[in-house]
C-alpha positions in Angstrom: 48.6 -135.6 111.1 50.7 -133.1 113.4 48.3 -130.3 113.7 45.4 -132.9 114.5 47.2 -134.3 117.4 48.1 -130.9 118.7 44.3 -130.0 118.7 43.6 -132.9 121.1 44.5 -133.1 124.5 46.7 -136.0 125.7 44.5 -136.7 128.9 41.6 -136.9 126.5 43.0 -139.7 124.1 44.4 -141.1 127.2 40.9 -141.5 129.0 39.1 -142.4 125.7 41.5 -145.2 124.9 41.2 -146.7 128.4 37.5 -146.4 128.3 37.2 -148.4 125.3 39.7 -151.0 126.5 37.8 -151.6 129.7 34.8 -152.1 127.7 36.1 -155.2 126.0 37.8 -156.4 129.1 35.7 -159.3 131.0 36.6 -159.3 134.9 36.2 -162.9 136.2 36.3 -163.3 140.0 37.3 -167.1 140.5 36.7 -166.3 144.3 34.2 -163.6 146.4 34.1 -163.1 149.8 35.4 -166.7 151.0 36.1 -167.1 154.8 36.5 -170.0 156.6 38.8 -171.5 159.6 40.0 -175.1 159.5 41.5 -176.5 163.0 43.7 -179.3 163.2 42.7 -182.3 162.9 39.6 -181.5 161.1 38.6 -182.4 157.6 36.4 -180.2 155.3 35.0 -181.0 151.7 34.2 -178.6 149.4 31.9 -179.4 146.4 30.5 -177.1 143.7 30.1 -177.1 139.8 32.8 -177.0 137.5 34.1 -173.3 137.5 32.8 -172.7 140.9 36.3 -171.9 142.3 37.1 -175.1 144.3 40.6 -175.7 142.7 41.4 -172.0 142.8 40.9 -172.0 146.6 43.0 -175.4 147.1 45.8 -173.6 145.0 45.6 -170.4 147.4 45.9 -172.5 150.1 48.8 -174.7 148.8 50.5 -171.5 148.0 50.4 -172.3 144.2 48.5 -169.0 143.6 48.7 -165.7 145.4 45.3 -164.1 145.9 44.6 -160.8 144.6 42.6 -159.5 148.0 42.7 -161.0 151.0 45.0 -163.2 153.0 45.5 -166.8 153.8 47.5 -168.1 157.2 48.7 -171.6 157.0 50.7 -173.3 160.0 52.4 -176.7 159.5 53.5 -178.8 156.5 51.1 -178.9 153.5 51.3 -181.7 151.4 48.9 -180.8 148.2 47.3 -183.5 145.9 46.7 -181.2 142.9 48.3 -181.7 139.7 49.9 -185.0 140.5 53.4 -185.3 138.4 53.3 -182.0 137.4 56.6 -181.0 139.1 58.5 -184.1 137.7 61.2 -183.5 135.7 61.1 -185.7 132.5 64.7 -186.2 131.7 65.3 -187.6 135.4 64.7 -191.0 136.7 61.9 -191.8 139.0 64.0 -192.3 142.0 65.8 -189.1 141.2 62.2 -187.1 141.0 61.4 -188.7 144.2 64.7 -186.9 145.8 63.9 -183.7 144.4 60.1 -183.6 145.3 60.8 -184.8 148.9 63.4 -182.3 149.2 60.9 -179.3 148.1 58.5 -180.6 150.4 60.9 -180.0 153.4 62.3 -183.7 153.9 65.7 -184.1 154.8 68.2 -186.2 152.9 68.5 -188.5 155.7 64.6 -188.7 155.9 64.3 -189.2 151.9 66.8 -192.3 152.4 64.6 -193.9 155.3 61.5 -193.6 153.4 62.5 -194.1 149.8 61.7 -197.9 149.9 58.4 -197.4 151.3 57.8 -194.9 148.5 59.0 -197.4 145.9 56.9 -200.0 147.4 53.9 -197.9 147.6 54.1 -196.5 143.7 54.5 -200.2 142.7 55.9 -199.3 139.4 58.6 -202.0 139.4 61.8 -201.6 137.4 60.7 -198.3 136.2 61.6 -196.4 139.0 65.3 -196.0 137.5 63.9 -195.3 134.4 63.2 -191.3 132.7 59.9 -190.2 133.9 59.5 -189.3 130.3 59.0 -193.4 129.6 56.3 -193.4 132.1 52.4 -193.7 131.2 50.3 -191.0 132.8 49.1 -193.6 135.5 52.6 -194.6 136.5 53.4 -190.6 137.2 50.5 -190.2 139.4 50.9 -193.1 141.3 54.6 -192.2 142.2 53.7 -188.4 142.7 50.7 -189.5 144.9 53.4 -192.1 147.2 55.7 -189.1 147.4 53.1 -186.9 148.7 51.5 -189.2 151.3 55.1 -190.2 152.8 56.1 -186.5 154.0 53.9 -186.5 157.3 52.0 -184.0 156.3 50.2 -181.5 158.9 47.8 -180.6 156.4 46.7 -182.5 153.4 45.0 -181.1 150.4 43.4 -183.2 147.8 41.8 -181.9 144.4 40.2 -185.3 142.7 43.6 -187.3 143.4 41.9 -190.4 144.8 41.3 -191.9 141.1 44.6 -192.5 140.6 45.8 -195.9 139.0 43.5 -199.0 139.0 41.1 -200.3 141.4 43.8 -201.8 143.8 45.9 -198.9 144.2 42.8 -196.6 144.5 42.0 -198.9 147.7 45.5 -198.8 148.7 45.4 -194.9 148.3 42.1 -194.7 150.2 43.4 -196.6 153.1 46.9 -194.3 153.2 44.7 -191.3 153.6 42.4 -192.8 156.7 45.8 -193.7 158.2 47.2 -190.2 157.6 43.7 -188.6 158.8 43.8 -190.9 161.8 47.1 -189.2 163.1 45.4 -185.8 163.2 46.4 -184.5 160.1 44.0 -181.7 158.7 42.4 -182.5 155.6 40.9 -180.0 152.9 39.1 -182.2 150.3 38.0 -181.5 146.8 36.2 -184.2 144.8 32.8 -185.1 142.9 32.8 -188.2 144.7 30.3 -187.5 147.0 30.4 -190.8 149.0 34.3 -190.3 149.6 33.4 -186.9 151.1 31.1 -188.0 153.4 33.3 -190.9 154.4 36.3 -188.6 155.3 34.8 -185.2 156.3 33.6 -183.6 159.1 32.1 -180.7 157.5 31.5 -179.3 154.2 31.2 -176.0 151.7 29.2 -175.3 148.7 30.5 -173.0 146.3 28.7 -171.3 143.3 30.3 -169.2 141.0 33.1 -168.6 143.2 30.9 -167.5 146.2 30.3 -169.4 149.5 26.3 -170.5 149.4 26.2 -173.2 152.1 28.4 -174.5 155.2 27.4 -177.5 157.4 27.6 -181.1 157.7 28.5 -183.3 154.6 25.1 -184.5 154.2 23.3 -181.2 154.3 25.2 -179.4 152.0 25.6 -182.6 149.5 21.5 -182.4 149.7 21.8 -178.8 148.8 24.5 -179.4 145.9 22.0 -182.2 144.4 18.8 -180.1 144.6 20.4 -177.1 142.9 21.9 -179.3 140.0 18.4 -181.3 139.4 16.3 -178.1 139.7 18.4 -176.9 136.9 18.4 -179.9 135.0 14.6 -180.7 135.3 13.7 -177.1 134.3 15.5 -177.6 131.1 13.5 -180.7 130.8 10.1 -179.3 131.4 9.2 -181.3 134.8 8.9 -177.9 136.7 5.9 -176.2 134.7 2.4 -175.2 135.8 3.5 -174.3 139.3 5.4 -177.2 140.2 8.8 -177.1 141.5 11.4 -179.2 143.0 11.3 -178.4 146.9 13.7 -179.0 149.6 12.5 -181.5 152.2 13.4 -182.3 155.7 15.0 -185.6 154.3 16.1 -184.3 151.2 14.3 -183.3 147.8 11.1 -183.8 145.6 8.0 -182.7 144.2 4.8 -182.1 146.1 3.4 -185.1 143.6 6.1 -187.1 143.3 7.7 -188.3 146.4 7.9 -190.7 148.9 4.8 -189.8 151.6 5.3 -192.2 154.4 8.2 -194.9 155.0 8.2 -197.1 157.9 10.3 -200.3 158.7 8.4 -202.9 160.8 5.7 -200.3 161.4 8.4 -197.9 162.7 10.7 -195.1 161.6 13.4 -196.8 163.2 13.9 -200.2 164.8 16.6 -202.4 166.6 16.8 -206.1 165.6 19.1 -209.4 166.0 21.3 -210.6 163.1 19.0 -212.2 160.5 15.9 -210.9 161.9 13.3 -210.1 158.9 12.7 -206.5 158.1 9.6 -205.1 155.9 9.7 -201.5 154.4 6.4 -200.1 153.8 6.9 -197.0 151.3 3.6 -195.1 150.1 4.9 -193.1 147.1 2.8 -190.1 145.2 3.3 -190.3 141.5 1.8 -188.0 138.8 1.0 -188.6 135.1 3.5 -187.0 133.1 6.0 -189.7 134.8 6.1 -192.2 131.8 8.7 -194.4 133.1 8.4 -194.5 137.1 11.1 -196.1 138.9 12.4 -196.4 142.3 15.6 -197.0 143.4 15.6 -198.5 146.7 19.5 -198.6 148.9 20.7 -199.8 152.1 23.3 -197.0 153.5 25.6 -197.3 156.3 26.1 -194.6 158.6 29.2 -193.2 156.5 27.0 -192.7 153.5 28.2 -195.4 151.6 25.7 -197.3 149.5 25.8 -201.2 150.6 23.0 -202.7 148.3 20.0 -201.7 146.4 17.2 -202.6 143.8 15.6 -200.9 141.2 11.9 -201.3 141.4 9.7 -200.7 138.5 6.6 -198.3 139.4 3.0 -198.6 137.4 2.1 -195.6 135.5 -0.8 -193.4 137.1 -3.6 -191.8 134.9 -4.0 -189.2 137.4 -2.0 -187.6 140.7 -2.1 -190.8 143.2 -0.4 -193.1 145.5 1.2 -196.4 145.0 2.6 -198.7 148.0 6.0 -200.3 147.9 6.9 -203.2 150.4 10.3 -204.5 150.4 11.1 -207.6 152.5 14.6 -208.8 153.8 16.6 -210.2 156.5 18.9 -208.3 158.6 22.1 -210.4 157.6 24.5 -207.5 158.4 27.2 -206.6 161.0 26.3 -204.8 164.0 25.6 -201.1 163.2 23.0 -198.6 162.2 22.0 -198.8 158.8 19.3 -196.2 156.6 17.3 -196.2 153.4 17.8 -193.9 150.7 15.2 -193.8 148.4 15.2 -192.1 144.6 12.3 -191.7 142.3 13.1 -191.4 138.4 11.6 -191.0 135.4 13.5 -194.2 133.5 13.2 -195.5 130.3 16.4 -198.1 131.0 19.3 -198.3 133.0 21.3 -195.7 131.0 18.3 -193.2 130.8 17.3 -191.7 134.2 15.8 -188.5 135.6 16.0 -187.8 139.2 12.6 -186.3 140.3 12.9 -187.2 144.2 15.8 -188.2 146.5 15.1 -189.0 150.4 17.3 -190.4 152.8 17.7 -191.2 156.5 14.4 -192.5 157.4 13.5 -195.5 157.7 16.5 -196.8 159.6 17.5 -199.8 161.3 20.2 -201.2 163.9 21.5 -204.6 164.1 22.4 -205.0 167.6 24.3 -208.4 167.5 27.9 -208.6 167.2 28.5 -211.2 164.5 32.2 -211.1 163.6 32.5 -214.7 164.9 30.2 -216.0 161.8 31.9 -213.5 159.4 34.0 -210.3 158.7 32.9 -207.1 157.0 29.1 -206.1 156.3 27.7 -208.9 154.5 27.4 -212.6 155.2 28.0 -213.7 152.1 27.6 -217.7 151.0 31.3 -219.0 150.7 32.2 -222.8 150.2 35.4 -223.2 152.4 37.9 -226.0 152.3 40.8 -226.7 154.6 43.4 -229.5 154.0 46.2 -230.3 156.1 
């Protein structure tokens, strides 16, 4: 053994071991070439499939992770809603954890005392506030952690899928609190799969794919590109993109040449202005092809923030050869003053639980309700109500 080792130079052995080790090591770049600037008061949304690097990017900006290359400049106090509750000590009570976490986030003892009641009221976990966190349910811990973060008056708010905490009532309260924080000029960096929330809060958006920035722009444009890429992959697997037919980007969304809405109007025009309660007639010319065995259109009304207000599932006839189908939808503009638009989706849908999206177009036609109807009702809809008042 000694004579064999003596005949082999040590550098050669080292190089051989290194080359074989490197051949078995997989190097994964979570982020590659990401470069962006976020100014004060701006809201940026980041979307992408799982594994695209979204959470890693937020953790680097928040200072949780150190980048292996490049640099990050952050100015101001940061509140990061990442893995909520991960910094709690399970042996301490909720109140004690609030003091510790608030101090870590930069609040003075006096500020913590001043805000303690508000934090506890917002979390709404009752007497558990003075019980050890190890006795909490996961939802209670998340609510308390969220309450601490949003009461620190951050300059920069980083949110990673954290708006789905608690029940529906708490989620509504959380959304309202986020809106209040942003109204004060706080900068927002948001990651989430809820595209409607991204549209509602963000001024611009970025699309990440395999750690790279593939698109940046207005939220609506970036979301359309994200959905187009997602549906393209899905439709390829299901065999809808054969014989030269492929899903294409359109001016108002995406679709096939032979499965899409060709023309759409409201009262004979792309856009109309009407008074409250005025009649609206939408006429849509839809192109279909025979291999769509269960054609269906989903007709949705959207507000300017991209929130879906209402809609209908409209079953379409199956065609024996490529051809057009005309769809008419009539309604009254019983809506509050504002601008509204239509989203049209064409599906191959056997039932409400099984569907394949073949086209998605949004923006036109649209209409504007010019009457201020706040004396009639509040909110967006005038729903029938029986109201009784007794002295």
